[in-house]
N, C-alpha and C positions, 0 to 999 in steps of 0.2 A: 257256420257263424261268419258273418260279414266282417272283414277286417277294416272297419271304418274308423277314422280318427275320432277318438272319444270326445275331444274338445268341440267337435262339430255336431255331436249328438244332442237331441232333445232329451229332457229328463225321462220322458216316457220310453224312448228308444233305448236309452242307457239302462233303465231299470229292467226292461224286457230282456235285454242281453245278459244283464247280471243274473237274472233268474235262470236263464239257460246255462250259464257258467256254473252256478250253484248246483243245478240238477245234474250236470255232467260230472262234477266233482263228487257229488253224493253217491252216484251210481258206482263209482270206484273202478270202472272198467277202462280207464284212460291210462296210457303209458305214463311213467314218471315224468319224463321230459315235457310231455303234453300237459300233464297236471300242473307242473310248475308254471308253464306259460299261461294256462287258464287261470291259475291263482293270481298271477301278476296282473292279467287283464281285469280280473274280477276286482282286485284291489283298486285299480285305476278307475273302473266304472263306479265303484262305491264312492270314491273320493269326488268324482264328477257329480254324482247324484247329490251328495252332501253339499257341495258348493252351490248347485242349482237351488236346493231347498233353502239354504241360508239366504241367498239373494231374494227368493220369493218371500221369505219371512220378513226380511228387512223392508221390502216394498209394502207388505201388508201393514206392518207396524208403523209405517210412515203416513198411512192414511189418517187424516184428521176428520173428526165428526163434529157437526154443529150441535147446538143445544137440543135439537130434535132427534139427534142420533143419525143424521143423514151425512154421508161422505161429502166433504167440501173440497176434496182434492188431495194431493199428496205433496209431501215435502220433497224437493229435489234430491236425488241420490246420484252418486257417481255411477257412470255407466260401466266402469271397469269391473 
């Protein structure tokens, strides 16, 4: 597992690593200290994925449609 800063990860990379963490924890062959570290990283990855999903949902919900159902742009959102 690459020890990359979670904040810098794309949703897809964070989700892939989260799946690896879950697989390792489910196998149950990891030492207790390592399990705790994996669990903490998994929790951080989960939070990061949820944040990314929420931001994407907000962008999608801000898209406005014209009377013909075509996108006309989006309302400005905070970049933060």
